[in-house]
C-alpha positions in Angstrom: 35.0 -12.7 -45.8 37.2 -14.2 -43.7 38.3 -11.2 -42.4 34.7 -9.6 -41.4 34.8 -12.7 -40.0 37.5 -12.9 -37.9 36.5 -9.2 -37.1 33.4 -10.1 -35.4 35.1 -12.7 -33.5 37.4 -9.7 -31.3 34.3 -7.6 -31.0 32.7 -10.7 -29.0 36.0 -11.2 -27.3 36.2 -7.6 -26.7 32.4 -7.4 -25.4 33.2 -10.3 -23.6 36.5 -8.9 -22.1 34.2 -5.9 -21.4 31.5 -6.9 -19.7 33.5 -9.1 -17.4 35.2 -6.1 -15.6 32.3 -4.3 -15.9 29.9 -6.4 -13.8 27.4 -6.6 -16.6 26.0 -10.1 -18.4 27.5 -10.7 -21.3 24.4 -11.5 -24.1 25.8 -12.5 -27.6 22.3 -13.5 -29.1 20.3 -10.7 -27.3 18.1 -13.4 -25.1 15.7 -12.2 -22.2 17.3 -13.0 -19.1 15.4 -11.1 -16.6 18.4 -9.3 -15.0 16.7 -6.0 -15.1 14.4 -7.7 -12.1 17.4 -9.0 -10.2 18.7 -5.4 -10.3 15.4 -4.0 -9.1 15.6 -3.0 -4.9 14.1 -5.4 -2.9 10.7 -4.5 -1.9 9.4 -6.8 1.3 10.0 -4.1 3.5 8.2 -1.7 1.8 5.7 -3.6 1.3 5.2 -5.2 5.0 5.1 -1.6 6.3 2.3 -0.5 4.2 -0.1 -3.1 5.1 -0.8 -3.4 9.5 0.6 -5.3 11.0 -2.0 -8.3 12.7 -2.4 -7.1 16.0 -3.0 -3.1 14.2 -6.2 -4.8 13.0 -7.4 -6.9 15.6 -7.7 -3.0 17.7 -10.0 -1.7 15.1 -12.4 -4.1 16.7 -11.5 -2.8 20.2 -15.6 -2.6 20.5 -16.2 -6.4 19.6 -13.5 -7.9 21.3 -14.3 -5.8 24.6 -17.5 -7.9 24.7 -15.9 -11.3 23.8 -13.5 -10.8 27.0 -16.2 -9.2 29.5 -14.0 -6.3 30.0 -14.0 -2.8 28.7 -10.9 -2.2 26.4 -11.1 1.7 25.8 -9.0 2.9 22.2 -8.2 6.2 22.5 -8.9 7.2 18.9 -13.1 6.2 19.5 -13.8 8.9 22.7 -11.7 11.3 21.2 -13.9 11.4 18.0 -16.9 10.7 20.8 -16.0 13.7 23.0 -16.1 15.5 19.7 -19.2 14.6 18.4 -20.6 15.8 22.1 -19.8 19.5 21.5 -20.8 19.2 18.0 -23.9 17.9 19.0 -24.1 20.7 22.2 -24.3 23.2 19.7 -26.8 22.2 17.0 -23.5 21.2 14.5 -24.7 17.3 14.9 -26.4 14.7 13.1 -30.0 14.8 13.4 -31.8 12.0 14.1 -33.1 8.8 11.6 -36.4 10.7 10.2 -35.4 13.9 10.8 -33.2 15.0 8.1 -33.4 16.9 4.8 -35.2 15.0 2.9 -38.2 13.6 5.6 -38.6 18.0 6.6 -39.2 17.5 2.4 -41.9 15.2 2.7 -44.0 16.8 5.6 -43.5 20.4 3.9 -45.6 19.0 0.7 -48.5 17.5 2.6 
């Protein structure tokens, strides 16, 4: 029996030495340590790039901001969008006015 115990101790010592050599953690009891979380890549920079900055969020509110400041601030994306809408309306492809849509015309036909 003592031979089996000494062999188990040798295996533990070999595992400990190999863990030191290869830079692994030595955990003979098998407890949860959380090392798998510490080994993962840091996600902070990616998260910062995903969410827009405060300045970008304020640029979305340009019309409201211009009213507060009292001067005209121009958003180039909004100007482009309005130009496209004007071109569509000129061709007759724009959205109908309120109360002139499909549902309103259907109810007029029934009467």
